N, C-alpha and C positions, 0 to 999 in steps of 0.2 A: 232454436235459440242460438244466438251468436256467442261463440266462445270468446272469453276475454283473457288475455295474457299480455305481459309486458314485452314489447318489441324494443330491440337495441339498435340504435343508429350510430352512435359515436364510438370512436376508438377508445376513448377514455372509459365509457361505460362498459364496452366489451372487455377491455383489460381487467377492470375491477371485477366484473362478473366471472371471467375465467379464473381469476385468483381465488375468488370465494368458492368456486366449484372445484378447485384443484385438490386432489388427495395429498399431494406433496408427501410421497411415500418415504422420503429420506429425511424428514424433519427429525431433529434429534430427540429420541425417546429412550436412550440407553439407560438401564438401571444399575449396570455393573461393568466392570472392566471388559469382560468377554463381549457383551453386547456393544460396548463402545468400539472395540477393535473391528467388529463385523461392520458397524455402521460406518466407521471411518474409511475402511476399505472400499465399501461400496460407493459412499458419496464422493471420495476423491476420484475414483474411476469415472464417475458420471461427469464431474467438473472437467477433467481432462478431456474426456470424449467430446463434450459440448464445445470446449475451446477450439478444437479442430487442429489443423495443421500448424506447425511451427517451421520456421525457416531452417534450412540446412546450416550446420555449423561451419564457420570460416575462421581462419586465424584472426586473433584480436588486432594485431598490427598497432599496438599502442604507441603514442607519441606525446611527449611533453611539449606543450605549445607556449606556456608562460611559467614563470616562477617568481613569486613575490615574498619577501620576508615580512611577516606581520608580527605584532606583539604576541608572543607565546606559541606561534605556529608558523609554518611555511605553507603558503597557498600555491598550489600547482593547477594550472589548467591542462587537462589531458583530452585526448580523443582516441577512440578505438572503434573497430568495426564489429557491429553485433551480427551482421549478416551481409550478403553480397551487396544489398541495396540500401544499407543503413549505417551511418556513422554516428557515434554517440559522443558528444562533448560533455565534460563533467569537471566539477571542482573537487580536487583532493586537498584536504587540510591535514598537515602532518605536525604533531607536536614538536616544539623545539627541544633540544637537549637529549635526544635519543642516543643511547650508546650503540656502538658497533654491534651488530647482531641482535639487538633488543627488539622484541615484538610487542605490540600493544593491541588492546581491544579496538575494534572498529565498528562504526555505525554507518549504515545507509540512511542519509537524511534526504527524504523525497518530497519534492515540491508538489503543490496542487495546481489548479487552474490559475493562470496568471502569466507573469513574465518569465517563468521558467526557474532555472537553478539558481540565479543570482541572489535573490533576497535571502534564501536559507543559508547562503554562505556570507551574508552581511552586506551585499553589494546591490546598489541601485543601477538603473539603465545606463547611467554615466560612470559607473565604476566607483562612486562614492558611497560611503555607508548608508544604510537604509534599515528601517525596522518596519516589518509588516507582521502578519498573523504568525509567521514562523519564528519571529523574534531572533533571527540569526542563529538558529540552534546549532548549526554545524560549527560556527566559531566557538560557541560556549563549550561544546563537546571537545574540540580541539585543545582549548585552553585547559580542559580537565584531564588531558592526556590521551584522548582518543584519536585515532585516525578516522577521518570521515570522507565520505564520497557522496556527491550530489550531482546525478546526471539530469540532462534535459530529456523529458519524455517526448515522444512523437507529437508534433503539433505545437510545441511550446519552446520558448527561449530561442536559441539558435536553430532549432528545428521547426520553427513556425513557418507555415506557408505564407506566400505573398497574399496580401488582402485582396488583390485582384482576381485570385483564383476562385474565390467563393463569391457567388452571385449575391447581390444585396438581399438581406432578409433571410439568408440561410445560415444555419449553424456550422462553422468550419469544422467542428468535431464530427458532426454527422456526415458531412461531404467527405472527409477523410476516411470515415468508416466504410462508406460505400465504395470509394476508390480501392481500399484494400480488399473489399469483398469480390471485386471483379477477378482477383487473382487467388481466391480461395481462402483468404485470411480473415479472422475476426481481429478488430483493432485491439481489444484487450489482450488477446493472445500475443500479439506482437509487442505490446507494452511489457507483458510479463516476461517475454523472451529477452527484451532489452534489460530488464531488471536482472534476470539470471546471468546474462553475459557481463553486466556491471559487477555482479558478485564474482564472476570468474576473474575479471581484472583485479578486483580488490584483493582477492586471495593470492594473486600473483605477486603482490608487493611485498618486499622483504621486511617492512615494518609491521605487518599485520599478523596477529595471533588468529589463526583460522578456527580455533576452538572457541573464540569469544566475539561473535558477530551479533550486532543489533540492527534493528530496522525501526525507523519512526517516520511518520508523515501525517499531514493534516489534509482533510478534505479529499481531493483526488490522490494526494499523497497517502492518505489513510486507506483509500481503495488499493493502491499499489502495495502498501504494507500488509493489508489483509491477504491479498492473493499470493504475493510472494512469499510471505511467512507460511501460508497454508500449504504451498506447493514445493518449497525448497527447504528441506530440513537443515541446510547449512546456516540458516538464521536461527540463532539461539534464543533471542529475546525480542519482543515486539512491543511497540506502543502505537496503538491505533487512535488517531485524534480526530474527532468530530467527523466520523464517517459511519460508524455502526448505526444501523437503522433497519427498517423493514421494507419489503417490496410494496406493501400496502400503502405505506406513507409515500414512498418514492413515486409509485404510479399515480396515486391520487393527486399529488402536487406536480407531476411532470418533472420530478427532480432527478434527472439522468441525462446523459448524452452518449454519443457514439464513441467517445474516448475511453469510457470505462464500464459500460453495461456488460453484465455476464449473460451470454446467450443461453437459453433454456433453463435458467436457474429455477424459475417458477414451477417447472414440471417436477422438481425433486424436493426443494427446501426453500431456504430463505437466506438472507445475508448473515444472520447470526451463525448459521451452520458453517458458512465458509470460514468465519473466524475461529469457530470451534475446532477446525482441523489443525490449528496451531498447537493445541494441547497435545502432550503435557508440558510444552515449552512455556516459560513465563510470558504473560501478556498483561499489559495494562490498556484499558479502554478509557479515553478521556472524552467527557461529555460536558460542553459548555451550557450553562443553564439559560444564557442569553443568545444561543446560536440560533439564527434564523434559517440556516440552510438545512441542518439535521437537527430538528427541534427536540428539546429534552423530553417531552411527552412520548415521543417514539424512540428516541435514541437510548435513554436509560433503561427501559424495559428490554430493548434489544441486547444491550450489553449484559444485563442480568441473565438473559437466557444463555449467554456464553459462559458465564460464571457457573451456571448449573452443572455443565460438563465437568468442570474442575472439581466440583464437590463430589460428583459421582466417582471420579478417579482418586479421590481422597487427597487431593493436592490444592486445597483452596488458597494456600498461601502463594500460589503461583499465578493467581489471577487478581487484579485490582481494578475497581471502577473508581476513576477519579472524577467525581461530579463537582465541577468548580463554577464559581460565580462569574464566569466570562462568556465571551461570545465564540465566534468561529475562529479559533486560535489555539496554538499550542500552550498548555499550562506548564511553563518551563521547569520550575523547581521539582515538582512531583515526577516529571518525565526523567529529569537528570538523576534524581534519587533512585528510581526504579532501575534505570540502566546501570548505575553504580552498584546497586544491590547484587545484580545478577551477572555482570560482566567483570566486575573487579574483585569479587569475592573468590576464595579459593575454589577451584573446580570441584564440584561434587561428583561422586560416582554416577555412572549412567543410570537414568531412571527409566524403567520399562513397565508402565502401568499395564 
């Protein structure tokens, strides 16, 4: 009698089947603080190991390229070197009226897929004001007294490759990922490295209070907010916008690219566990009910999984899910209120769950 069983032919089917069969031994299941500590140590080590090599450290060699007086703040265009083969341009916005020696809270404002750093600093491609899904958040924060920095990620803005480099019909993010891979690097690792070096530069500025650093970004900016905040404890407060989701949804819809995927993640856990590494620091997750990229039916439960860890640690007030009636965009007012709450309040004593 002929045996019948399902054969798998496509990558889509294979990936979904692998995911269903995976034990994912580092899925978050901690029931108390001691188990959380053990889980966090093991999972963080796994993430760092899978990210692989990072470039050698080089001097930043920062340079101010432009300076513009704006209502409420000064906008500087700066550039620094994150590694021997990469320079990072960024906008830095500095509130007007700082006193000599005064230090302010600072926020990393991270762009997503698209034209790069300009829109989050309120600028269109021609330098004129523009409003997109980021709603010029860096400007709004600077007007409220924050120092902000908005770098271009690899492959975007001034760091975008010439269109002719990528053959027609191919995704530039994937081509760039393979190019980095020839030299032993994962693309996400290099993006994280650039983010950490951006933070190095930010903390070198005399206007910045190193004890009060926030990070916010939407979509790919949410990816970078998640991984940077998870891996760099200098970030004290995070707002992840329209990114929290699950591998099941991402793989099923092909919703990923070479710029931001985490190698090996499915062997250990899922995207919510990466965000859970941010605990015990304050974290807001924003989910748009009309978001067609990271849909609410997947994103909201993923965010609630992160909230479970904060409950286990007894610090539920440090996690917020902002489920708002919008699309793939930053919900500005709750994000501003969250950052104000944690970055402008008197500094609490260190918390060690």
